[in-house]
Rosetta silent file (secondary structure, phi, psi, omega in degrees, C-alpha in Angstrom):
SEQUENCE: MTINEIQDNIIEEFSDIDDWMDRYAYIIDLGNALPPIDPAFKTTQYLIEGCQSRVWLNAELVDGHIRFTADSDAIIVKGIISLLIQVLNDHTPREILDADLYFIDKIGLSEHLSPTRSNGLVAMVKQMRMYALAFNELQA
SCORE:     score description
SCORE:     0.000 S_00000001
   1 L     0.000  141.399  179.031    0.000    0.000    0.000 S_00000001
   2 L   -78.197  164.434  177.314    1.243    3.499   -0.759 S_00000001
   3 H   -58.837  -42.825 -179.285    1.672    6.170    1.903 S_00000001
   4 H   -67.320  -36.354  176.904   -1.292    8.087    0.468 S_00000001
   5 H   -63.610  -40.876  178.481   -3.513    4.984    0.465 S_00000001
   6 H   -65.072  -43.987  178.402   -2.697    4.406    4.123 S_00000001
   7 H   -60.236  -43.215 -179.865   -3.419    8.058    4.932 S_00000001
   8 H   -62.477  -37.887  176.456   -6.749    7.851    3.097 S_00000001
   9 H   -63.273  -42.301  179.183   -7.678    4.749    5.137 S_00000001
  10 H   -64.124  -43.626  178.301   -6.871    6.589    8.371 S_00000001
  11 H   -58.938  -42.563  179.394   -8.946    9.591    7.262 S_00000001
  12 H   -64.696  -43.519  178.238  -11.835    7.245    6.509 S_00000001
  13 H   -58.870  -44.429 -178.033  -11.505    5.514    9.909 S_00000001
  14 H   -72.595  -25.635 -179.812  -11.567    8.861   11.711 S_00000001
  15 H   -66.802  -21.450  177.811  -14.506   10.147    9.655 S_00000001
  16 L   -81.655   -7.372 -177.564  -16.673    7.530   11.380 S_00000001
  17 L  -114.924  107.131 -175.463  -15.805    9.007   14.804 S_00000001
  18 L   -82.230  -43.136 -174.115  -17.476   12.373   15.394 S_00000001
  19 L   -80.778  133.998 -177.890  -16.684   13.075   19.042 S_00000001
  20 H   -70.689  -24.748  174.386  -13.127   14.096   19.878 S_00000001
  21 H   -66.671  -37.462  176.373  -13.166   12.202   23.167 S_00000001
  22 H   -68.794  -36.184  177.010  -13.898    9.068   21.135 S_00000001
  23 H   -64.571  -42.505  176.222  -11.111    9.993   18.718 S_00000001
  24 H   -60.619  -42.053  178.798   -8.686   10.334   21.635 S_00000001
  25 H   -60.906  -40.277  178.483   -9.827    6.935   22.910 S_00000001
  26 H   -65.367  -42.333  178.212   -9.157    5.469   19.467 S_00000001
  27 H   -62.275  -40.975  177.590   -5.694    7.074   19.358 S_00000001
  28 H   -62.613  -42.707  177.162   -4.967    5.619   22.805 S_00000001
  29 H   -59.380  -40.797  177.823   -6.076    2.184   21.564 S_00000001
  30 H   -61.635  -41.817  178.523   -3.668    2.511   18.623 S_00000001
  31 H   -63.958  -40.278  179.115   -0.864    3.319   21.047 S_00000001
  32 H   -65.903  -26.415 -179.885   -1.731    0.328   23.217 S_00000001
  33 L   -87.201   -5.897 -179.088   -1.535   -1.890   20.122 S_00000001
  34 L   -64.669  126.847  177.844    1.924   -0.578   19.168 S_00000001
  35 L   -57.855  143.219 -177.413    4.435   -3.440   19.252 S_00000001
  36 L   -65.325  145.650  175.985    6.929   -2.942   22.084 S_00000001
  37 L   -83.695  147.642  176.031   10.273   -1.372   21.310 S_00000001
  38 L   -59.457  130.144  179.947   13.386   -3.321   22.226 S_00000001
  39 H   -54.344  -24.138  177.947   14.473   -2.076   25.678 S_00000001
  40 H   -62.810  -21.602 -178.951   17.932   -1.452   24.209 S_00000001
  41 H   -97.099    2.877  177.164   16.393    1.491   22.327 S_00000001
  42 L   -94.243   58.209  178.638   14.828    3.095   25.399 S_00000001
  43 L  -124.813  168.867 -177.896   17.912    5.210   26.026 S_00000001
  44 H   -60.366  -27.846  179.870   18.607    8.929   25.693 S_00000001
  45 H   -60.731  -29.180 -176.126   20.208    8.301   22.285 S_00000001
  46 H  -103.504    1.855  176.928   16.779    7.381   20.879 S_00000001
  47 E   -71.278  140.288  177.414   14.745   10.063   22.645 S_00000001
  48 L   -88.183  122.777  177.444   13.111   12.591   20.353 S_00000001
  49 L   -77.104  141.776  179.242   14.062   16.135   21.298 S_00000001
  50 L   103.231   -5.373  176.825   11.228   18.638   21.301 S_00000001
  51 L   -99.433  135.306  176.040    8.639   16.366   22.883 S_00000001
  52 L   -68.026  -40.226  175.636    7.352   17.203   26.342 S_00000001
  53 L   -83.709  164.927  175.739    6.746   13.495   26.907 S_00000001
  54 L   -86.505  126.416  178.618    9.465   10.958   26.470 S_00000001
  55 E  -131.635  123.702  177.203    9.323    9.343   23.034 S_00000001
  56 E  -105.625  135.296 -179.569   11.858    6.789   21.874 S_00000001
  57 E  -136.702  130.864  174.148   12.182    6.095   18.152 S_00000001
  58 E  -125.751  149.775  176.555   14.380    3.632   16.337 S_00000001
  59 E  -138.616  141.820  177.025   14.633    2.965   12.626 S_00000001
  60 E  -132.379  144.318  176.845   16.332    0.214   10.693 S_00000001
  61 E   -94.852  118.110 -178.887   16.823   -0.183    6.966 S_00000001
  62 E  -126.842  115.033 -179.966   15.688   -3.641    5.868 S_00000001
  63 L    52.263   40.771  176.107   15.786   -4.530    2.175 S_00000001
  64 L    81.953    1.722  179.571   15.640   -0.850    1.205 S_00000001
  65 E  -119.681  145.895 -179.171   12.641   -0.104    3.446 S_00000001
  66 E   -90.895  132.783  175.407   12.620    1.634    6.826 S_00000001
  67 E  -114.388  120.416 -179.248   11.143   -0.184    9.797 S_00000001
  68 E  -100.652  144.050  166.887   10.285    2.021   12.752 S_00000001
  69 E  -132.080  148.827 -176.463    9.763    1.027   16.366 S_00000001
  70 E  -156.321  167.013  173.499    8.772    3.453   19.094 S_00000001
  71 E  -158.035  161.079  176.142    7.400    3.926   22.571 S_00000001
  72 E  -148.216  155.153  176.594    6.292    6.786   24.785 S_00000001
  73 L   -89.911    2.161  177.574    5.518    7.301   28.441 S_00000001
  74 L  -117.288  129.784 -171.450    2.373    9.276   27.497 S_00000001
  75 H   -66.191  -38.441  178.339   -0.633    7.352   26.191 S_00000001
  76 H   -67.702  -44.283 -178.610   -1.864    9.963   23.680 S_00000001
  77 H   -63.679  -38.455  177.070    1.647   10.529   22.350 S_00000001
  78 H   -61.347  -38.408  176.427    2.163    6.787   22.006 S_00000001
  79 H   -66.753  -37.590  179.781   -0.989    6.705   19.875 S_00000001
  80 H   -67.243  -45.175  179.006    0.247    9.588   17.733 S_00000001
  81 H   -66.215  -31.783  175.875    3.610    7.934   17.057 S_00000001
  82 H   -62.076  -42.442  176.532    1.679    4.740   16.304 S_00000001
  83 H   -60.879  -45.057 -179.691   -0.294    6.614   13.622 S_00000001
  84 H   -63.096  -41.062  178.176    2.929    7.988   12.113 S_00000001
  85 H   -64.687  -42.055  178.644    4.479    4.517   12.082 S_00000001
  86 H   -55.128  -39.222 -177.460    1.337    3.103   10.479 S_00000001
  87 H   -78.330  -43.344 -169.183    1.735    5.615    7.633 S_00000001
  88 H   -99.606  -16.788 -175.441    5.513    5.578    7.141 S_00000001
  89 L   -62.722  141.149  174.332    6.625    2.101    8.199 S_00000001
  90 L    66.270   30.223  172.766    8.084   -0.233    5.584 S_00000001
  91 E  -114.441  163.986 -179.717    8.490    2.430    2.908 S_00000001
  92 L   -73.521  156.689  175.710   11.667    3.512    1.168 S_00000001
  93 H   -54.344  -41.491 -178.553   13.608    6.516    2.441 S_00000001
  94 H   -64.219  -41.660  178.260   12.703    8.413   -0.748 S_00000001
  95 H   -60.898  -41.107 -179.842    8.978    7.688   -0.315 S_00000001
  96 H   -67.883  -43.186  179.519    9.129    8.988    3.250 S_00000001
  97 H   -64.806  -33.138 -178.347   11.057   12.104    2.261 S_00000001
  98 H   -86.607   -7.821 -173.304    8.583   12.850   -0.546 S_00000001
  99 L   -71.358  136.474  169.641    5.465   12.173    1.553 S_00000001
 100 L  -100.356  110.486 -175.468    2.968   14.912    2.282 S_00000001
 101 L   -84.063   68.449 -175.932    1.465   13.877    5.610 S_00000001
 102 L   -73.224  -18.010 -177.691   -1.926   15.427    4.921 S_00000001
 103 H   -61.999  -29.424 -177.777   -3.816   13.019    7.170 S_00000001
 104 H   -58.578  -46.372  178.456   -2.719   15.000   10.249 S_00000001
 105 H   -76.634  -38.114 -175.890   -4.785   18.009    9.210 S_00000001
 106 H   -64.419  -32.622  178.714   -7.581   16.007    7.561 S_00000001
 107 L   -89.356   -1.928  177.534   -8.416   14.118   10.767 S_00000001
 108 L    81.880   13.616 -175.450   -8.202   17.349   12.779 S_00000001
 109 L   -63.542  -47.696 -175.362   -5.294   16.156   14.877 S_00000001
 110 H   -61.834  -34.347 -178.350   -3.190   19.317   14.660 S_00000001
 111 H   -82.446  -12.329 -179.126   -6.072   21.557   15.754 S_00000001
 112 H  -107.986    9.409  176.731   -7.041   19.337   18.704 S_00000001
 113 L  -100.987  148.842  173.146   -3.597   18.990   20.264 S_00000001
 114 L   -65.214  159.024  178.377   -2.175   21.243   22.938 S_00000001
 115 H   -54.519  -38.874 -179.228    0.707   23.454   21.738 S_00000001
 116 H   -69.214  -37.719  177.278    3.246   21.213   23.481 S_00000001
 117 H   -69.769  -35.611  176.423    1.800   18.061   21.873 S_00000001
 118 H   -62.056  -42.437  176.779    1.742   19.839   18.488 S_00000001
 119 H   -62.425  -39.330  178.159    5.427   20.645   18.925 S_00000001
 120 H   -64.510  -40.478  177.494    6.013   17.005   19.817 S_00000001
 121 H   -60.309  -45.741  177.917    4.171   15.852   16.694 S_00000001
 122 H   -60.798  -42.152  179.580    6.382   18.088   14.549 S_00000001
 123 H   -64.141  -38.761  178.933    9.470   16.719   16.337 S_00000001
 124 H   -64.887  -46.649  179.082    8.364   13.114   15.718 S_00000001
 125 H   -61.459  -43.699 -179.752    7.796   13.735   12.001 S_00000001
 126 H   -59.771  -44.707 -179.035   11.128   15.560   11.779 S_00000001
 127 H   -65.269  -38.948  178.828   12.998   12.664   13.431 S_00000001
 128 H   -65.017  -38.722  177.721   11.374   10.107   11.124 S_00000001
 129 H   -69.815  -32.656  177.594   12.373   12.214    8.120 S_00000001
 130 H   -65.835  -41.180  174.146   15.917   12.548    9.509 S_00000001
 131 H   -59.783  -45.304 -179.379   16.197    8.763    9.628 S_00000001
 132 H   -61.726  -41.236  178.835   14.902    8.616    6.055 S_00000001
 133 H   -62.661  -44.488 -179.836   17.429   11.249    4.960 S_00000001
 134 H   -63.848  -44.650  179.251   20.297    9.373    6.584 S_00000001
 135 H   -68.454  -33.634  177.743   19.264    6.053    5.039 S_00000001
 136 H   -63.861  -40.916  177.973   18.719    7.728    1.664 S_00000001
 137 H   -65.492  -37.639  178.180   22.310    9.020    1.776 S_00000001
 138 H   -63.543  -34.815 -177.614   23.578    5.530    2.626 S_00000001
 139 H   -80.150  -19.162 -175.157   21.825    4.104   -0.417 S_00000001
 140 L   -70.917    0.000    0.000   23.114    6.788   -2.792 S_00000001
Protein backbone atom coordinates (compact mmCIF):
# COMPACT_ATOMS: atom_id res chain seq x y z
CA MET A 1 0.00 0.00 0.00
CA THR A 2 1.24 3.50 -0.76
CA ILE A 3 1.67 6.17 1.90
CA ASN A 4 -1.29 8.09 0.47
CA GLU A 5 -3.51 4.98 0.46
CA ILE A 6 -2.70 4.41 4.12
CA GLN A 7 -3.42 8.06 4.93
CA ASP A 8 -6.75 7.85 3.10
CA ASN A 9 -7.68 4.75 5.14
CA ILE A 10 -6.87 6.59 8.37
CA ILE A 11 -8.95 9.59 7.26
CA GLU A 12 -11.83 7.24 6.51
CA GLU A 13 -11.50 5.51 9.91
CA PHE A 14 -11.57 8.86 11.71
CA SER A 15 -14.51 10.15 9.66
CA ASP A 16 -16.67 7.53 11.38
CA ILE A 17 -15.80 9.01 14.80
CA ASP A 18 -17.48 12.37 15.39
CA ASP A 19 -16.68 13.08 19.04
CA TRP A 20 -13.13 14.10 19.88
CA MET A 21 -13.17 12.20 23.17
CA ASP A 22 -13.90 9.07 21.13
CA ARG A 23 -11.11 9.99 18.72
CA TYR A 24 -8.69 10.33 21.63
CA ALA A 25 -9.83 6.94 22.91
CA TYR A 26 -9.16 5.47 19.47
CA ILE A 27 -5.69 7.07 19.36
CA ILE A 28 -4.97 5.62 22.81
CA ASP A 29 -6.08 2.18 21.56
CA LEU A 30 -3.67 2.51 18.62
CA GLY A 31 -0.86 3.32 21.05
CA ASN A 32 -1.73 0.33 23.22
CA ALA A 33 -1.54 -1.89 20.12
CA LEU A 34 1.92 -0.58 19.17
CA PRO A 35 4.44 -3.44 19.25
CA PRO A 36 6.93 -2.94 22.08
CA ILE A 37 10.27 -1.37 21.31
CA ASP A 38 13.39 -3.32 22.23
CA PRO A 39 14.47 -2.08 25.68
CA ALA A 40 17.93 -1.45 24.21
CA PHE A 41 16.39 1.49 22.33
CA LYS A 42 14.83 3.10 25.40
CA THR A 43 17.91 5.21 26.03
CA THR A 44 18.61 8.93 25.69
CA GLN A 45 20.21 8.30 22.28
CA TYR A 46 16.78 7.38 20.88
CA LEU A 47 14.75 10.06 22.64
CA ILE A 48 13.11 12.59 20.35
CA GLU A 49 14.06 16.14 21.30
CA GLY A 50 11.23 18.64 21.30
CA CYS A 51 8.64 16.37 22.88
CA GLN A 52 7.35 17.20 26.34
CA SER A 53 6.75 13.50 26.91
CA ARG A 54 9.47 10.96 26.47
CA VAL A 55 9.32 9.34 23.03
CA TRP A 56 11.86 6.79 21.87
CA LEU A 57 12.18 6.09 18.15
CA ASN A 58 14.38 3.63 16.34
CA ALA A 59 14.63 2.96 12.63
CA GLU A 60 16.33 0.21 10.69
CA LEU A 61 16.82 -0.18 6.97
CA VAL A 62 15.69 -3.64 5.87
CA ASP A 63 15.79 -4.53 2.18
CA GLY A 64 15.64 -0.85 1.21
CA HIS A 65 12.64 -0.10 3.45
CA ILE A 66 12.62 1.63 6.83
CA ARG A 67 11.14 -0.18 9.80
CA PHE A 68 10.29 2.02 12.75
CA THR A 69 9.76 1.03 16.37
CA ALA A 70 8.77 3.45 19.09
CA ASP A 71 7.40 3.93 22.57
CA SER A 72 6.29 6.79 24.78
CA ASP A 73 5.52 7.30 28.44
CA ALA A 74 2.37 9.28 27.50
CA ILE A 75 -0.63 7.35 26.19
CA ILE A 76 -1.86 9.96 23.68
CA VAL A 77 1.65 10.53 22.35
CA LYS A 78 2.16 6.79 22.01
CA GLY A 79 -0.99 6.70 19.87
CA ILE A 80 0.25 9.59 17.73
CA ILE A 81 3.61 7.93 17.06
CA SER A 82 1.68 4.74 16.30
CA LEU A 83 -0.29 6.61 13.62
CA LEU A 84 2.93 7.99 12.11
CA ILE A 85 4.48 4.52 12.08
CA GLN A 86 1.34 3.10 10.48
CA VAL A 87 1.74 5.62 7.63
CA LEU A 88 5.51 5.58 7.14
CA ASN A 89 6.63 2.10 8.20
CA ASP A 90 8.08 -0.23 5.58
CA HIS A 91 8.49 2.43 2.91
CA THR A 92 11.67 3.51 1.17
CA PRO A 93 13.61 6.52 2.44
CA ARG A 94 12.70 8.41 -0.75
CA GLU A 95 8.98 7.69 -0.31
CA ILE A 96 9.13 8.99 3.25
CA LEU A 97 11.06 12.10 2.26
CA ASP A 98 8.58 12.85 -0.55
CA ALA A 99 5.46 12.17 1.55
CA ASP A 100 2.97 14.91 2.28
CA LEU A 101 1.46 13.88 5.61
CA TYR A 102 -1.93 15.43 4.92
CA PHE A 103 -3.82 13.02 7.17
CA ILE A 104 -2.72 15.00 10.25
CA ASP A 105 -4.79 18.01 9.21
CA LYS A 106 -7.58 16.01 7.56
CA ILE A 107 -8.42 14.12 10.77
CA GLY A 108 -8.20 17.35 12.78
CA LEU A 109 -5.29 16.16 14.88
CA SER A 110 -3.19 19.32 14.66
CA GLU A 111 -6.07 21.56 15.75
CA HIS A 112 -7.04 19.34 18.70
CA LEU A 113 -3.60 18.99 20.26
CA SER A 114 -2.18 21.24 22.94
CA PRO A 115 0.71 23.45 21.74
CA THR A 116 3.25 21.21 23.48
CA ARG A 117 1.80 18.06 21.87
CA SER A 118 1.74 19.84 18.49
CA ASN A 119 5.43 20.65 18.92
CA GLY A 120 6.01 17.01 19.82
CA LEU A 121 4.17 15.85 16.69
CA VAL A 122 6.38 18.09 14.55
CA ALA A 123 9.47 16.72 16.34
CA MET A 124 8.36 13.11 15.72
CA VAL A 125 7.80 13.73 12.00
CA LYS A 126 11.13 15.56 11.78
CA GLN A 127 13.00 12.66 13.43
CA MET A 128 11.37 10.11 11.12
CA ARG A 129 12.37 12.21 8.12
CA MET A 130 15.92 12.55 9.51
CA TYR A 131 16.20 8.76 9.63
CA ALA A 132 14.90 8.62 6.05
CA LEU A 133 17.43 11.25 4.96
CA ALA A 134 20.30 9.37 6.58
CA PHE A 135 19.26 6.05 5.04
CA ASN A 136 18.72 7.73 1.66
CA GLU A 137 22.31 9.02 1.78
CA LEU A 138 23.58 5.53 2.63
CA GLN A 139 21.83 4.10 -0.42
CA ALA A 140 23.11 6.79 -2.79
